[in-house]
Backbone of each chain as nested JSON, in Angstrom:
{
  "chains": [
    {"id": "A", "residues": [
      {"number": 1, "name": "UNK", "atoms": {"N": [146.338, 14.824, 51.701], "CA": [145.18, 14.967, 51.097], "C": [144.662, 16.336, 51.294]}},
      {"number": 2, "name": "UNK", "atoms": {"N": [144.074, 17.619, 50.429], "CA": [143.453, 18.31, 50.797], "C": [142.146, 18.22, 51.186]}},
      {"number": 3, "name": "UNK", "atoms": {"N": [141.749, 18.565, 52.214], "CA": [140.558, 19.056, 52.379], "C": [139.293, 19.508, 52.45]}},
      {"number": 4, "name": "UNK", "atoms": {"N": [140.146, 21.046, 51.658], "CA": [139.401, 22.189, 51.275], "C": [139.416, 22.165, 49.927]}},
      {"number": 5, "name": "UNK", "atoms": {"N": [138.591, 21.535, 49.235], "CA": [138.647, 21.644, 47.555], "C": [137.282, 22.113, 47.368]}},
      {"number": 6, "name": "UNK", "atoms": {"N": [137.407, 22.743, 46.693], "CA": [135.787, 23.651, 46.318], "C": [135.821, 24.014, 44.716]}},
      {"number": 7, "name": "UNK", "atoms": {"N": [134.939, 23.714, 44.097], "CA": [134.722, 24.187, 42.994], "C": [133.432, 25.257, 42.779]}},
      {"number": 8, "name": "UNK", "atoms": {"N": [133.78, 26.302, 42.31], "CA": [132.629, 27.229, 41.929], "C": [132.081, 27.399, 40.8]}},
      {"number": 9, "name": "UNK", "atoms": {"N": [130.79, 27.13, 40.832], "CA": [129.964, 27.303, 39.829], "C": [129.577, 28.553, 38.912]}},
      {"number": 10, "name": "UNK", "atoms": {"N": [129.728, 28.753, 37.85], "CA": [129.303, 29.765, 37.232], "C": [128.783, 29.338, 35.726]}},
      {"number": 11, "name": "UNK", "atoms": {"N": [128.907, 30.16, 34.947], "CA": [128.036, 30.358, 33.35], "C": [128.432, 29.359, 32.46]}},
      {"number": 12, "name": "UNK", "atoms": {"N": [129.682, 28.565, 32.91], "CA": [130.037, 27.555, 31.772], "C": [128.868, 25.833, 31.498]}},
      {"number": 13, "name": "UNK", "atoms": {"N": [128.881, 25.315, 30.713], "CA": [128.567, 24.192, 30.747], "C": [128.284, 23.496, 31.737]}},
      {"number": 14, "name": "UNK", "atoms": {"N": [127.299, 22.73, 32.494], "CA": [127.298, 21.901, 33.411], "C": [128.134, 20.749, 33.774]}},
      {"number": 15, "name": "UNK", "atoms": {"N": [128.779, 20.276, 32.772], "CA": [129.622, 19.032, 32.367], "C": [130.966, 19.695, 32.882]}},
      {"number": 16, "name": "UNK", "atoms": {"N": [131.329, 20.935, 32.618], "CA": [132.765, 21.318, 32.886], "C": [132.772, 21.121, 34.401]}},
      {"number": 17, "name": "UNK", "atoms": {"N": [131.747, 21.849, 35.253], "CA": [131.708, 21.629, 36.659], "C": [131.857, 20.2, 37.411]}},
      {"number": 18, "name": "UNK", "atoms": {"N": [130.907, 19.152, 36.833], "CA": [130.725, 17.847, 36.864], "C": [132.203, 16.889, 37.065]}},
      {"number": 19, "name": "UNK", "atoms": {"N": [132.821, 17.55, 35.737], "CA": [134.219, 17.097, 35.616], "C": [135.155, 17.367, 36.756]}},
      {"number": 20, "name": "UNK", "atoms": {"N": [134.948, 18.926, 36.83], "CA": [135.657, 19.29, 38.155], "C": [135.563, 18.652, 39.371]}},
      {"number": 21, "name": "UNK", "atoms": {"N": [134.367, 18.345, 39.879], "CA": [134.123, 17.543, 41.008], "C": [134.557, 16.178, 41.149]}},
      {"number": 22, "name": "UNK", "atoms": {"N": [134.172, 15.572, 39.518], "CA": [134.997, 14.181, 39.816], "C": [136.306, 13.9, 39.632]}},
      {"number": 23, "name": "UNK", "atoms": {"N": [136.851, 14.559, 39.266], "CA": [138.535, 15.02, 39.08], "C": [138.975, 15.148, 40.684]}},
      {"number": 24, "name": "UNK", "atoms": {"N": [138.423, 16.111, 41.524], "CA": [139.084, 16.3, 42.745], "C": [138.803, 15.014, 43.364]}},
      {"number": 25, "name": "UNK", "atoms": {"N": [137.799, 14.337, 43.59], "CA": [137.42, 12.866, 44.147], "C": [138.711, 11.946, 43.471]}},
      {"number": 26, "name": "UNK", "atoms": {"N": [138.798, 11.927, 42.275], "CA": [139.628, 11.075, 41.79], "C": [141.035, 11.218, 42.358]}},
      {"number": 27, "name": "UNK", "atoms": {"N": [141.51, 12.801, 42.496], "CA": [142.7, 12.883, 43.133], "C": [142.917, 12.711, 44.506]}},
      {"number": 28, "name": "UNK", "atoms": {"N": [141.978, 12.03, 44.969], "CA": [142.271, 11.797, 46.621], "C": [141.318, 13.028, 47.631]}},
      {"number": 29, "name": "UNK", "atoms": {"N": [140.659, 13.577, 47.029], "CA": [139.846, 14.261, 47.909], "C": [139.038, 13.754, 48.674]}},
      {"number": 30, "name": "UNK", "atoms": {"N": [138.805, 13.533, 49.848], "CA": [137.765, 13.185, 51.12], "C": [136.807, 13.868, 51.025]}},
      {"number": 31, "name": "UNK", "atoms": {"N": [136.617, 15.601, 50.326], "CA": [135.393, 16.35, 50.767], "C": [135.631, 16.971, 49.164]}},
      {"number": 32, "name": "UNK", "atoms": {"N": [134.419, 17.553, 48.711], "CA": [134.238, 18.45, 47.766], "C": [132.917, 19.798, 48.027]}},
      {"number": 33, "name": "UNK", "atoms": {"N": [133.595, 20.868, 48.134], "CA": [132.545, 21.87, 48.349], "C": [131.918, 22.625, 46.794]}},
      {"number": 34, "name": "UNK", "atoms": {"N": [130.718, 22.51, 46.485], "CA": [130.56, 23.357, 45.248], "C": [129.457, 24.524, 45.835]}},
      {"number": 35, "name": "UNK", "atoms": {"N": [130.493, 25.66, 45.335], "CA": [129.491, 26.643, 45.78], "C": [129.126, 27.868, 44.344]}},
      {"number": 36, "name": "UNK", "atoms": {"N": [128.013, 28.191, 44.616], "CA": [127.54, 28.943, 43.678], "C": [126.672, 30.036, 44.222]}},
      {"number": 37, "name": "UNK", "atoms": {"N": [126.479, 31.069, 43.12], "CA": [125.378, 32.483, 43.749], "C": [124.994, 32.74, 42.806]}},
      {"number": 38, "name": "UNK", "atoms": {"N": [123.626, 33.353, 43.056], "CA": [122.635, 33.981, 42.418], "C": [122.129, 33.095, 41.092]}},
      {"number": 39, "name": "UNK", "atoms": {"N": [122.031, 33.258, 39.974], "CA": [121.393, 32.421, 38.88], "C": [122.273, 30.948, 38.415]}},
      {"number": 40, "name": "UNK", "atoms": {"N": [123.374, 31.142, 38.953], "CA": [124.646, 29.609, 39.014], "C": [124.021, 28.783, 40.024]}},
      {"number": 41, "name": "UNK", "atoms": {"N": [123.043, 29.143, 41.033], "CA": [122.483, 28.343, 42.067], "C": [121.868, 26.85, 41.485]}},
      {"number": 42, "name": "UNK", "atoms": {"N": [121.021, 27.072, 40.452], "CA": [120.501, 25.82, 39.994], "C": [121.698, 24.937, 39.223]}},
      {"number": 43, "name": "UNK", "atoms": {"N": [122.771, 25.739, 38.735], "CA": [123.537, 24.551, 37.656], "C": [124.485, 24.054, 38.982]}},
      {"number": 44, "name": "UNK", "atoms": {"N": [124.827, 24.679, 40.226], "CA": [125.31, 24.026, 41.054], "C": [124.566, 22.81, 41.884]}},
      {"number": 45, "name": "UNK", "atoms": {"N": [123.2, 23.349, 41.846], "CA": [122.65, 21.885, 42.527], "C": [122.658, 20.38, 41.238]}},
      {"number": 46, "name": "UNK", "atoms": {"N": [122.456, 21.023, 40.041], "CA": [122.679, 20.061, 38.734], "C": [123.682, 19.361, 38.785]}},
      {"number": 47, "name": "UNK", "atoms": {"N": [125.053, 20.114, 38.863], "CA": [126.393, 19.878, 38.901], "C": [126.226, 18.34, 40.139]}},
      {"number": 48, "name": "UNK", "atoms": {"N": [125.669, 18.946, 41.451], "CA": [125.785, 17.763, 42.629], "C": [125.321, 16.337, 42.239]}},
      {"number": 49, "name": "UNK", "atoms": {"N": [123.955, 16.797, 41.511], "CA": [123.073, 15.824, 41.303], "C": [123.593, 14.776, 39.986]}},
      {"number": 50, "name": "UNK", "atoms": {"N": [124.216, 15.338, 39.019], "CA": [124.864, 14.623, 38.108], "C": [125.909, 13.903, 38.535]}},
      {"number": 51, "name": "UNK", "atoms": {"N": [127.051, 14.692, 39.6], "CA": [127.965, 14.161, 39.67], "C": [127.824, 12.511, 40.601]}},
      {"number": 52, "name": "UNK", "atoms": {"N": [126.972, 12.844, 41.415], "CA": [126.696, 11.943, 42.466], "C": [125.306, 10.384, 41.41]}},
      {"number": 53, "name": "UNK", "atoms": {"N": [124.348, 11.118, 40.874], "CA": [123.753, 9.743, 39.869], "C": [124.655, 9.126, 39.074]}},
      {"number": 54, "name": "UNK", "atoms": {"N": [125.525, 9.749, 37.883], "CA": [126.141, 9.179, 36.919], "C": [127.564, 8.685, 37.707]}},
      {"number": 55, "name": "UNK", "atoms": {"N": [128.448, 9.528, 38.286], "CA": [129.817, 9.329, 37.979], "C": [130.198, 8.887, 39.754]}},
      {"number": 56, "name": "UNK", "atoms": {"N": [129.903, 9.142, 40.924], "CA": [130.302, 8.987, 41.964], "C": [129.224, 8.068, 43.07]}},
      {"number": 57, "name": "UNK", "atoms": {"N": [129.629, 6.813, 42.968], "CA": [128.719, 5.964, 43.516], "C": [128.96, 5.927, 45.133]}},
      {"number": 58, "name": "UNK", "atoms": {"N": [130.383, 6.108, 45.435], "CA": [130.537, 6.205, 46.783], "C": [130.873, 7.381, 47.26]}},
      {"number": 59, "name": "UNK", "atoms": {"N": [130.289, 8.713, 47.005], "CA": [130.106, 9.599, 47.477], "C": [128.598, 10.378, 48.062]}},
      {"number": 60, "name": "UNK", "atoms": {"N": [128.266, 10.849, 48.659], "CA": [126.92, 11.272, 49.25], "C": [127.183, 12.941, 49.717]}},
      {"number": 61, "name": "UNK", "atoms": {"N": [125.962, 13.377, 49.743], "CA": [125.913, 14.916, 49.815], "C": [125.724, 14.697, 51.755]}},
      {"number": 62, "name": "UNK", "atoms": {"N": [127.132, 15.422, 52.252], "CA": [127.092, 16.003, 53.426], "C": [126.363, 16.94, 54.306]}},
      {"number": 63, "name": "UNK", "atoms": {"N": [126.006, 18.053, 53.308], "CA": [125.429, 19.443, 53.946], "C": [125.079, 20.109, 52.672]}},
      {"number": 64, "name": "UNK", "atoms": {"N": [124.049, 21.048, 52.921], "CA": [123.438, 21.838, 52.023], "C": [123.551, 23.083, 52.739]}},
      {"number": 65, "name": "UNK", "atoms": {"N": [124.35, 24.121, 52.434], "CA": [123.926, 25.431, 53.246], "C": [123.501, 26.538, 52.289]}},
      {"number": 66, "name": "UNK", "atoms": {"N": [122.603, 27.072, 52.58], "CA": [122.352, 28.298, 51.493], "C": [122.438, 29.837, 52.569]}},
      {"number": 67, "name": "UNK", "atoms": {"N": [122.923, 31.189, 52.236], "CA": [123.044, 32.215, 52.625], "C": [122.893, 33.009, 51.782]}},
      {"number": 68, "name": "UNK", "atoms": {"N": [122.808, 34.467, 52.497], "CA": [122.867, 35.941, 51.514], "C": [124.167, 36.41, 51.883]}},
      {"number": 69, "name": "UNK", "atoms": {"N": [124.797, 36.815, 50.599], "CA": [126.074, 37.709, 50.718], "C": [125.727, 39.338, 49.897]}},
      {"number": 70, "name": "UNK", "atoms": {"N": [126.449, 39.877, 50.488], "CA": [126.527, 41.447, 50.137], "C": [127.349, 41.776, 49.136]}},
      {"number": 71, "name": "UNK", "atoms": {"N": [126.91, 41.899, 47.725], "CA": [128.038, 42.596, 46.59], "C": [127.981, 44.05, 46.387]}},
      {"number": 72, "name": "UNK", "atoms": {"N": [128.929, 44.493, 45.496], "CA": [129.051, 45.748, 45.274], "C": [128.952, 45.776, 43.965]}},
      {"number": 73, "name": "UNK", "atoms": {"N": [128.228, 46.33, 43.257], "CA": [127.82, 46.633, 41.867], "C": [127.647, 48.192, 41.474]}},
      {"number": 74, "name": "UNK", "atoms": {"N": [127.754, 48.412, 40.339], "CA": [127.763, 49.656, 39.822], "C": [126.744, 50.639, 40.224]}},
      {"number": 75, "name": "UNK", "atoms": {"N": [125.803, 50.098, 40.648], "CA": [124.449, 50.501, 41.277], "C": [124.383, 50.595, 42.607]}},
      {"number": 76, "name": "UNK", "atoms": {"N": [125.62, 50.084, 43.321], "CA": [125.482, 50.201, 44.727], "C": [125.493, 48.411, 45.325]}},
      {"number": 77, "name": "UNK", "atoms": {"N": [125.419, 48.701, 46.78], "CA": [125.292, 47.04, 47.236], "C": [123.779, 46.245, 47.001]}},
      {"number": 78, "name": "UNK", "atoms": {"N": [124.315, 44.984, 46.847], "CA": [123.259, 44.542, 46.5], "C": [123.378, 43.185, 47.146]}},
      {"number": 79, "name": "UNK", "atoms": {"N": [122.094, 42.362, 47.719], "CA": [121.921, 40.902, 48.213], "C": [121.911, 39.736, 47.053]}},
      {"number": 80, "name": "UNK", "atoms": {"N": [122.824, 38.942, 47.331], "CA": [122.817, 37.815, 46.536], "C": [122.522, 36.708, 47.271]}},
      {"number": 81, "name": "UNK", "atoms": {"N": [121.736, 35.865, 46.885], "CA": [121.803, 34.476, 47.324], "C": [123.075, 33.638, 47.177]}},
      {"number": 82, "name": "UNK", "atoms": {"N": [123.31, 32.781, 48.063], "CA": [124.41, 31.831, 47.802], "C": [124.496, 30.077, 48.267]}},
      {"number": 83, "name": "UNK", "atoms": {"N": [124.721, 29.187, 47.756], "CA": [124.51, 27.908, 48.16], "C": [125.786, 27.108, 48.261]}},
      {"number": 84, "name": "UNK", "atoms": {"N": [125.991, 25.976, 49.091], "CA": [127.278, 25.664, 49.459], "C": [127.152, 24.191, 49.382]}},
      {"number": 85, "name": "UNK", "atoms": {"N": [127.079, 23.039, 48.268], "CA": [126.638, 21.752, 48.26], "C": [128.008, 21.167, 48.845]}},
      {"number": 86, "name": "UNK", "atoms": {"N": [127.943, 20.441, 50.118], "CA": [129.264, 19.772, 50.376], "C": [129.155, 18.067, 50.216]}},
      {"number": 87, "name": "UNK", "atoms": {"N": [130.14, 17.587, 49.318], "CA": [130.208, 16.083, 49.118], "C": [130.997, 15.33, 49.774]}},
      {"number": 88, "name": "UNK", "atoms": {"N": [130.787, 14.051, 50.246], "CA": [132.029, 13.462, 50.738], "C": [131.883, 11.904, 50.815]}},
      {"number": 89, "name": "UNK", "atoms": {"N": [132.838, 11.483, 50.795], "CA": [132.892, 9.744, 50.871], "C": [132.266, 9.342, 51.477]}},
      {"number": 90, "name": "UNK", "atoms": {"N": [131.508, 7.968, 51.313], "CA": [130.7, 7.226, 52.332], "C": [131.526, 6.602, 53.104]}},
      {"number": 91, "name": "UNK", "atoms": {"N": [131.216, 6.498, 54.563], "CA": [132.423, 6.004, 55.499], "C": [131.698, 4.549, 55.396]}}
    ]},
    {"id": "B", "residues": [
      {"number": 1, "name": "UNK", "atoms": {"N": [96.363, 22.94, 63.13], "CA": [97.192, 23.494, 62.207], "C": [98.048, 22.369, 61.356]}},
      {"number": 2, "name": "UNK", "atoms": {"N": [97.868, 22.83, 59.907], "CA": [98.461, 21.853, 59.059], "C": [100.107, 21.723, 59.014]}},
      {"number": 3, "name": "UNK", "atoms": {"N": [100.764, 20.611, 59.161], "CA": [102.241, 20.921, 59.261], "C": [102.297, 20.518, 57.537]}},
      {"number": 4, "name": "UNK", "atoms": {"N": [101.654, 20.583, 56.647], "CA": [102.558, 20.135, 55.29], "C": [102.196, 21.176, 54.169]}},
      {"number": 5, "name": "UNK", "atoms": {"N": [102.54, 22.238, 54.387], "CA": [102.647, 23.752, 53.836], "C": [103.584, 23.673, 52.831]}},
      {"number": 6, "name": "UNK", "atoms": {"N": [103.104, 23.887, 51.423], "CA": [104.068, 23.708, 50.634], "C": [104.195, 24.91, 49.624]}},
      {"number": 7, "name": "UNK", "atoms": {"N": [105.048, 25.723, 49.532], "CA": [104.917, 26.903, 48.266], "C": [105.856, 26.265, 47.166]}},
      {"number": 8, "name": "UNK", "atoms": {"N": [105.267, 26.159, 46.033], "CA": [105.873, 25.787, 44.81], "C": [106.52, 27.086, 43.971]}},
      {"number": 9, "name": "UNK", "atoms": {"N": [107.876, 26.969, 44.108], "CA": [108.227, 28.307, 43.416], "C": [108.488, 28.193, 41.778]}},
      {"number": 10, "name": "UNK", "atoms": {"N": [107.964, 28.84, 40.991], "CA": [107.798, 29.01, 39.526], "C": [108.648, 30.313, 38.934]}},
      {"number": 11, "name": "UNK", "atoms": {"N": [107.915, 30.898, 38.238], "CA": [108.401, 31.839, 37.121], "C": [107.808, 33.464, 37.896]}},
      {"number": 12, "name": "UNK", "atoms": {"N": [106.805, 33.285, 38.779], "CA": [106.84, 34.936, 39.176], "C": [107.675, 35.63, 39.632]}},
      {"number": 13, "name": "UNK", "atoms": {"N": [107.668, 36.9, 40.171], "CA": [108.474, 37.628, 40.829], "C": [108.589, 36.997, 42.3]}},
      {"number": 14, "name": "UNK", "atoms": {"N": [109.685, 37.032, 42.972], "CA": [110.646, 36.359, 43.773], "C": [109.515, 37.073, 44.965]}},
      {"number": 15, "name": "UNK", "atoms": {"N": [108.855, 38.067, 45.39], "CA": [108.315, 38.602, 46.499], "C": [106.806, 37.668, 46.613]}},
      {"number": 16, "name": "UNK", "atoms": {"N": [106.368, 37.506, 45.265], "CA": [105.056, 36.639, 45.547], "C": [105.071, 35.583, 46.426]}},
      {"number": 17, "name": "UNK", "atoms": {"N": [106.474, 34.622, 46.104], "CA": [106.581, 33.286, 46.599], "C": [106.857, 34.036, 48.47]}},
      {"number": 18, "name": "UNK", "atoms": {"N": [107.948, 34.856, 48.667], "CA": [108.039, 35.422, 49.984], "C": [106.761, 35.725, 50.968]}},
      {"number": 19, "name": "UNK", "atoms": {"N": [105.639, 36.635, 49.919], "CA": [104.357, 36.483, 50.531], "C": [103.851, 35.439, 51.002]}},
      {"number": 20, "name": "UNK", "atoms": {"N": [103.934, 34.532, 50.11], "CA": [103.235, 32.952, 50.507], "C": [103.924, 32.598, 51.842]}},
      {"number": 21, "name": "UNK", "atoms": {"N": [104.789, 32.519, 52.019], "CA": [105.576, 31.758, 52.689], "C": [105.562, 32.464, 54.176]}},
      {"number": 22, "name": "UNK", "atoms": {"N": [105.355, 33.87, 53.958], "CA": [105.086, 34.937, 55.355], "C": [103.782, 34.802, 55.784]}},
      {"number": 23, "name": "UNK", "atoms": {"N": [102.724, 34.637, 54.945], "CA": [101.422, 34.197, 54.996], "C": [100.97, 32.806, 55.821]}},
      {"number": 24, "name": "UNK", "atoms": {"N": [101.723, 31.891, 55.266], "CA": [101.348, 30.369, 55.683], "C": [101.983, 30.299, 57.136]}},
      {"number": 25, "name": "UNK", "atoms": {"N": [103.192, 31.068, 57.274], "CA": [103.219, 30.862, 59.258], "C": [102.639, 32.162, 59.694]}},
      {"number": 26, "name": "UNK", "atoms": {"N": [102.119, 33.082, 59.089], "CA": [101.206, 34.106, 60.141], "C": [99.929, 33.33, 60.402]}},
      {"number": 27, "name": "UNK", "atoms": {"N": [99.684, 32.321, 59.487], "CA": [98.602, 31.711, 59.693], "C": [98.141, 30.071, 60.761]}},
      {"number": 28, "name": "UNK", "atoms": {"N": [99.683, 30.171, 61.312], "CA": [99.844, 29.446, 61.946], "C": [100.711, 28.292, 61.618]}},
      {"number": 29, "name": "UNK", "atoms": {"N": [101.187, 28.064, 60.677], "CA": [102.228, 26.935, 60.291], "C": [103.112, 27.031, 61.067]}},
      {"number": 30, "name": "UNK", "atoms": {"N": [103.414, 25.409, 61.463], "CA": [104.589, 25.279, 62.257], "C": [105.969, 25.294, 61.384]}},
      {"number": 31, "name": "UNK", "atoms": {"N": [105.506, 24.59, 59.592], "CA": [106.565, 24.192, 59.434], "C": [106.059, 24.811, 57.984]}},
      {"number": 32, "name": "UNK", "atoms": {"N": [106.779, 24.879, 56.899], "CA": [106.533, 25.434, 55.558], "C": [107.888, 24.861, 54.255]}},
      {"number": 33, "name": "UNK", "atoms": {"N": [107.302, 23.97, 53.714], "CA": [108.463, 23.681, 52.451], "C": [108.059, 24.297, 51.36]}},
      {"number": 34, "name": "UNK", "atoms": {"N": [109.376, 25.001, 50.913], "CA": [109.484, 25.784, 49.637], "C": [110.292, 24.859, 48.736]}},
      {"number": 35, "name": "UNK", "atoms": {"N": [109.6, 24.234, 47.309], "CA": [109.7, 23.596, 46.689], "C": [109.996, 24.195, 45.328]}},
      {"number": 36, "name": "UNK", "atoms": {"N": [110.905, 23.583, 44.422], "CA": [111.172, 24.499, 42.803], "C": [111.886, 23.319, 42.213]}},
      {"number": 37, "name": "UNK", "atoms": {"N": [111.854, 23.418, 41.088], "CA": [112.543, 22.42, 40.098], "C": [113.161, 23.394, 39.124]}},
      {"number": 38, "name": "UNK", "atoms": {"N": [114.612, 22.785, 38.44], "CA": [115.096, 23.559, 37.359], "C": [115.784, 24.927, 37.618]}},
      {"number": 39, "name": "UNK", "atoms": {"N": [115.524, 25.821, 36.721], "CA": [115.943, 27.101, 36.946], "C": [115.329, 27.861, 38.009]}},
      {"number": 40, "name": "UNK", "atoms": {"N": [114.058, 27.574, 38.393], "CA": [113.462, 28.047, 39.437], "C": [113.957, 28.006, 41.158]}},
      {"number": 41, "name": "UNK", "atoms": {"N": [115.027, 26.89, 40.676], "CA": [115.439, 26.55, 42.032], "C": [116.777, 27.497, 42.508]}},
      {"number": 42, "name": "UNK", "atoms": {"N": [117.188, 28.826, 41.952], "CA": [117.76, 29.924, 42.542], "C": [117.068, 30.961, 42.881]}},
      {"number": 43, "name": "UNK", "atoms": {"N": [115.357, 30.851, 42.555], "CA": [114.576, 31.592, 42.898], "C": [113.757, 31.264, 44.528]}},
      {"number": 44, "name": "UNK", "atoms": {"N": [113.996, 29.812, 44.285], "CA": [113.642, 29.099, 45.978], "C": [114.503, 29.455, 46.768]}},
      {"number": 45, "name": "UNK", "atoms": {"N": [115.735, 29.385, 46.562], "CA": [116.874, 30.17, 47.49], "C": [116.716, 31.454, 48.148]}},
      {"number": 46, "name": "UNK", "atoms": {"N": [116.455, 32.46, 47.087], "CA": [116.159, 33.755, 47.214], "C": [114.856, 34.059, 48.181]}},
      {"number": 47, "name": "UNK", "atoms": {"N": [113.722, 33.172, 47.865], "CA": [112.591, 33.127, 48.608], "C": [112.617, 32.974, 50.127]}},
      {"number": 48, "name": "UNK", "atoms": {"N": [113.616, 31.927, 50.467], "CA": [113.944, 31.253, 51.711], "C": [114.731, 32.697, 52.038]}},
      {"number": 49, "name": "UNK", "atoms": {"N": [115.55, 32.979, 51.685], "CA": [116.849, 33.856, 52.18], "C": [115.784, 35.222, 52.512]}},
      {"number": 50, "name": "UNK", "atoms": {"N": [115.469, 35.733, 51.492], "CA": [114.66, 37.237, 51.77], "C": [113.576, 36.936, 53.076]}},
      {"number": 51, "name": "UNK", "atoms": {"N": [112.762, 35.82, 52.965], "CA": [111.76, 35.67, 53.828], "C": [112.222, 35.696, 55.58]}},
      {"number": 52, "name": "UNK", "atoms": {"N": [113.542, 34.794, 55.555], "CA": [114.178, 34.713, 56.955], "C": [114.557, 35.915, 57.133]}},
      {"number": 53, "name": "UNK", "atoms": {"N": [115.622, 36.558, 56.577], "CA": [116.287, 38.141, 56.432], "C": [115.541, 39.097, 56.874]}},
      {"number": 54, "name": "UNK", "atoms": {"N": [114.294, 39.205, 56.323], "CA": [113.259, 40.311, 56.286], "C": [112.544, 40.578, 57.055]}},
      {"number": 55, "name": "UNK", "atoms": {"N": [111.536, 39.228, 57.082], "CA": [110.363, 39.284, 57.702], "C": [110.195, 37.894, 58.813]}},
      {"number": 56, "name": "UNK", "atoms": {"N": [111.12, 37.11, 58.94], "CA": [110.401, 35.849, 59.918], "C": [111.749, 35.711, 60.811]}},
      {"number": 57, "name": "UNK", "atoms": {"N": [111.754, 36.527, 61.762], "CA": [112.647, 36.516, 62.786], "C": [112.931, 35.273, 63.679]}},
      {"number": 58, "name": "UNK", "atoms": {"N": [111.603, 34.689, 63.827], "CA": [111.422, 33.467, 64.794], "C": [111.274, 32.074, 63.809]}},
      {"number": 59, "name": "UNK", "atoms": {"N": [111.548, 32.212, 62.615], "CA": [111.829, 30.917, 62.088], "C": [113.432, 30.458, 61.24]}},
      {"number": 60, "name": "UNK", "atoms": {"N": [113.552, 29.461, 61.24], "CA": [114.898, 29.061, 60.779], "C": [114.943, 28.151, 59.856]}},
      {"number": 61, "name": "UNK", "atoms": {"N": [116.018, 27.491, 58.766], "CA": [115.855, 27.141, 57.952], "C": [116.199, 25.375, 58.817]}},
      {"number": 62, "name": "UNK", "atoms": {"N": [115.372, 24.406, 58.563], "CA": [115.472, 23.086, 59.299], "C": [116.262, 22.056, 58.2]}},
      {"number": 63, "name": "UNK", "atoms": {"N": [115.983, 22.297, 57.13], "CA": [116.638, 21.061, 56.011], "C": [116.254, 21.613, 54.749]}},
      {"number": 64, "name": "UNK", "atoms": {"N": [117.4, 21.181, 53.794], "CA": [117.827, 21.194, 52.328], "C": [117.916, 20.157, 51.681]}},
      {"number": 65, "name": "UNK", "atoms": {"N": [116.994, 19.792, 51.041], "CA": [117.031, 18.756, 50.203], "C": [117.114, 18.948, 48.48]}},
      {"number": 66, "name": "UNK", "atoms": {"N": [118.441, 18.188, 48.054], "CA": [118.146, 18.295, 46.188], "C": [117.948, 16.848, 45.977]}},
      {"number": 67, "name": "UNK", "atoms": {"N": [117.335, 16.508, 45.023], "CA": [117.121, 15.512, 44.096], "C": [117.04, 15.546, 42.675]}},
      {"number": 68, "name": "UNK", "atoms": {"N": [116.87, 14.612, 41.749], "CA": [116.55, 14.628, 40.939], "C": [115.49, 13.765, 40.324]}},
      {"number": 69, "name": "UNK", "atoms": {"N": [114.276, 14.454, 39.396], "CA": [113.189, 14.238, 38.886], "C": [113.285, 13.832, 37.634]}},
      {"number": 70, "name": "UNK", "atoms": {"N": [112.267, 12.62, 36.839], "CA": [112.304, 12.309, 35.923], "C": [111.098, 13.2, 35.112]}},
      {"number": 71, "name": "UNK", "atoms": {"N": [111.0, 13.824, 34.452], "CA": [110.008, 14.538, 33.663], "C": [109.821, 14.109, 32.361]}},
      {"number": 72, "name": "UNK", "atoms": {"N": [108.516, 14.015, 32.047], "CA": [108.138, 13.828, 30.254], "C": [108.214, 14.949, 29.654]}},
      {"number": 73, "name": "UNK", "atoms": {"N": [108.599, 15.229, 28.544], "CA": [108.734, 15.946, 27.768], "C": [108.456, 15.775, 26.348]}},
      {"number": 74, "name": "UNK", "atoms": {"N": [108.158, 16.515, 25.31], "CA": [107.954, 16.31, 24.039], "C": [108.981, 15.389, 23.465]}},
      {"number": 75, "name": "UNK", "atoms": {"N": [109.951, 15.854, 23.737], "CA": [111.284, 15.176, 23.134], "C": [111.716, 14.033, 24.247]}},
      {"number": 76, "name": "UNK", "atoms": {"N": [110.844, 13.472, 24.729], "CA": [111.116, 12.095, 25.446], "C": [111.313, 12.633, 27.042]}},
      {"number": 77, "name": "UNK", "atoms": {"N": [111.693, 11.518, 28.004], "CA": [112.107, 11.597, 29.321], "C": [113.201, 12.307, 29.42]}},
      {"number": 78, "name": "UNK", "atoms": {"N": [113.426, 13.399, 30.507], "CA": [114.331, 14.33, 30.711], "C": [114.595, 14.282, 32.345]}},
      {"number": 79, "name": "UNK", "atoms": {"N": [115.693, 14.583, 33.02], "CA": [116.284, 14.692, 34.344], "C": [116.162, 16.306, 34.631]}},
      {"number": 80, "name": "UNK", "atoms": {"N": [115.222, 16.698, 36.0], "CA": [115.672, 18.054, 36.259], "C": [116.168, 17.806, 37.887]}},
      {"number": 81, "name": "UNK", "atoms": {"N": [116.688, 18.956, 38.385], "CA": [116.89, 18.933, 39.278], "C": [115.771, 19.563, 40.452]}},
      {"number": 82, "name": "UNK", "atoms": {"N": [115.893, 19.308, 41.665], "CA": [114.853, 19.906, 42.477], "C": [115.295, 20.176, 43.588]}},
      {"number": 83, "name": "UNK", "atoms": {"N": [114.733, 21.295, 44.449], "CA": [115.168, 21.509, 45.89], "C": [113.886, 21.84, 46.653]}},
      {"number": 84, "name": "UNK", "atoms": {"N": [114.248, 21.045, 47.999], "CA": [112.961, 21.596, 49.094], "C": [113.84, 22.02, 50.006]}},
      {"number": 85, "name": "UNK", "atoms": {"N": [113.434, 23.403, 50.562], "CA": [113.91, 23.917, 51.477], "C": [112.664, 23.686, 52.84]}},
      {"number": 86, "name": "UNK", "atoms": {"N": [113.04, 23.306, 53.478], "CA": [112.073, 23.448, 54.732], "C": [111.927, 24.251, 56.097]}},
      {"number": 87, "name": "UNK", "atoms": {"N": [111.189, 25.275, 56.37], "CA": [111.502, 25.972, 57.22], "C": [110.728, 25.941, 58.33]}},
      {"number": 88, "name": "UNK", "atoms": {"N": [111.476, 26.18, 59.535], "CA": [110.412, 25.94, 61.19], "C": [110.765, 27.033, 61.893]}},
      {"number": 89, "name": "UNK", "atoms": {"N": [109.636, 27.013, 63.008], "CA": [109.699, 27.583, 64.057], "C": [110.787, 27.289, 64.941]}},
      {"number": 90, "name": "UNK", "atoms": {"N": [111.744, 28.514, 65.694], "CA": [112.624, 28.216, 66.268], "C": [111.811, 27.68, 67.909]}},
      {"number": 91, "name": "UNK", "atoms": {"N": [112.722, 26.773, 68.283], "CA": [111.535, 26.454, 69.831], "C": [112.467, 26.68, 70.72]}}
    ]}
  ]
}
């Protein structure tokens, strides 16, 4: 079992990401990390909440980490916030 | 000192909320909670990151909590994700 499963949340509908998370646990993942940057952060939180409340009864939030990343844009370097929500099986 | 200082993040520019957080610590708060719902969640994360990286050297993240709240709208009840980021003085 791969312990380093990550779902990157972007601009697609939230249920796409919920399905990705649920699928990874169905495939035997012990832990799934949901990552997002900038405006996608709220969708990452939605993804975790919907997955936990509606689909994954035996999974819980292990840790939530926020940080700041520097990205290159046409206008130069800028800072963007990011979030990582780690879900894990209840033991 | 009031230990229950909360900054609710909404649709205003992010620096308004950063200033509110910095002011509460300047006024002697031991702990400040940053709360937001829905699309304001990414702005709450920005608020915490900017406040910590640029203004508050002796403050750290204590805890990040996400949850689902039920709200009443014209179209009936709906669920909305929320976040609470708790900042506290380094000891």
